[in-house]
C-alpha atoms as one frame of an Amber mdcrd trajectory, in Angstrom:
protein
   0.000   0.000   0.000   2.877   2.341   0.814   4.407   1.682  -2.601   1.129
   2.493  -4.328   0.813   5.772  -2.402   4.428   6.698  -3.202   3.871   5.858
  -6.854   0.728   8.030  -7.030   2.451  10.941  -5.289   5.446  10.644  -7.630
   3.211  10.637 -10.724   1.261  13.628  -9.388   4.480  15.571  -8.767   5.837
  14.753 -12.225   2.562  15.724 -13.872   2.539  18.998 -11.949   6.104  19.758
 -12.998   5.372  19.032 -16.655   2.152  21.036 -16.705   3.753  23.869 -14.757
   6.565  24.016 -17.303   4.033  24.584 -20.087   2.531  27.651 -18.455   3.608
  30.889 -20.111   5.990  33.007 -18.036   4.581  36.400 -18.978   1.904  38.679
 -17.635   1.541  40.909 -20.697   1.740  39.857 -24.333   3.856  41.873 -26.813
   0.773  43.428 -28.422  -0.254  45.046 -25.107   2.679  47.490 -24.968   2.408
  51.149 -25.881   5.029  53.764 -26.668   7.401  51.197 -28.208   7.870  49.186
 -31.362   9.421  45.748 -31.608  12.385  45.597 -34.022  15.108  43.162 -35.024
  18.648  44.602 -34.870  18.786  44.806 -38.689  15.232  46.277 -38.926  14.146
  43.474 -41.260  11.181  42.689 -38.987   9.351  45.329 -37.007   5.875  46.108
 -35.767   4.123  48.669 -33.605   1.709  47.383 -30.925   0.003  50.799 -30.726
  -0.835  50.625 -34.455  -2.721  47.321 -34.301   0.635  45.467 -34.544   1.208
  46.642 -38.114   4.714  46.849 -39.480   7.124  45.542 -42.101   8.962  42.354
 -42.873  11.838  42.388 -45.368  13.282  39.333 -47.045  15.599  39.123 -50.044
  14.793  42.659 -51.206  11.019  42.251 -50.867   9.178  44.370 -48.325   5.935
  43.006 -46.904   3.399  45.115 -45.037   2.447  42.918 -42.110   0.150  42.564
 -39.151   1.222  40.459 -36.185  -1.276  38.595 -34.007  -0.642  36.930 -30.665
  -2.741  34.125 -29.263  -1.363  32.755 -26.020   2.212  31.721 -26.759   1.539
  31.492 -30.516   2.284  34.287 -33.013   1.079  34.712 -36.583   2.474  37.199
 -39.121   0.130  38.062 -42.003   0.845  39.884 -45.255  -1.601  42.782 -44.873
  -1.805  43.422 -48.631  -2.623  39.842 -49.654  -4.330  38.900 -46.365  -2.320
  35.658 -46.241  -0.165  34.314 -43.436   3.580  34.740 -44.090   4.707  32.661
 -41.130   3.776  31.524 -37.666   5.646  30.391 -34.589   5.849  30.659 -30.842
   7.097  33.499 -28.690   8.542  34.186 -25.269  10.451  36.929 -23.515  14.197
  36.549 -23.060  13.989  39.305 -20.466  11.764  42.347 -19.967  13.059  44.112
 -23.113  13.602  41.296 -25.645  11.038  39.267 -27.540  12.081  35.896 -28.955
  10.000  34.377 -31.777  10.975  30.776 -32.476   9.792  27.525 -34.083   8.982
  29.498 -37.218   7.150  27.884 -40.123   6.971  29.850 -43.377   4.004  29.721
 -45.745   5.876  28.539 -48.832   2.658  27.534 -50.607   1.567  31.162 -51.061
   5.038  32.737 -50.909   7.447  30.556 -52.889  10.294  33.021 -52.326  10.219
  32.104 -48.619  11.502  28.614 -49.466  14.937  30.247 -49.339  14.299  31.701
 -45.872  16.038  29.516 -43.319  15.416  31.731 -40.283  14.423  29.636 -37.309
  13.976  32.500 -34.874  13.881  36.285 -34.520  15.017  38.296 -31.539  13.296
  41.658 -31.305  14.193  44.593 -29.098  11.976  47.313 -27.723  12.571  50.668
 -29.340  10.852  53.805 -28.125   8.596  55.377 -30.737  10.095  58.564 -32.128
  13.676  57.311 -32.338
């Protein structure tokens, strides 16, 4: 009986640890900020939360007008002109000023040129609007 109780407690603790590890570690999603824009160091990917998360994405000389949407820990980047998803992935904060978008999947069916895009992640910084 003691073994059964120990086994049940161990399983419960493991399940709690696994489920607890899946909980997002943020209290405010990137689209809830104001007064900043999110930008990559090379400015190839940027968006403004105060402007309905609209911005630009540049790849191989092509500039896309985009809109970024956050749903829990998932992010979707849509070409605003064609109303088609460019790519999607997951996001998290590296710290309170850096956004990390990872596990990226590009929509190569609608955007064949993205077959040459091998980016697996983007690291975006906060930049105050007006800089």
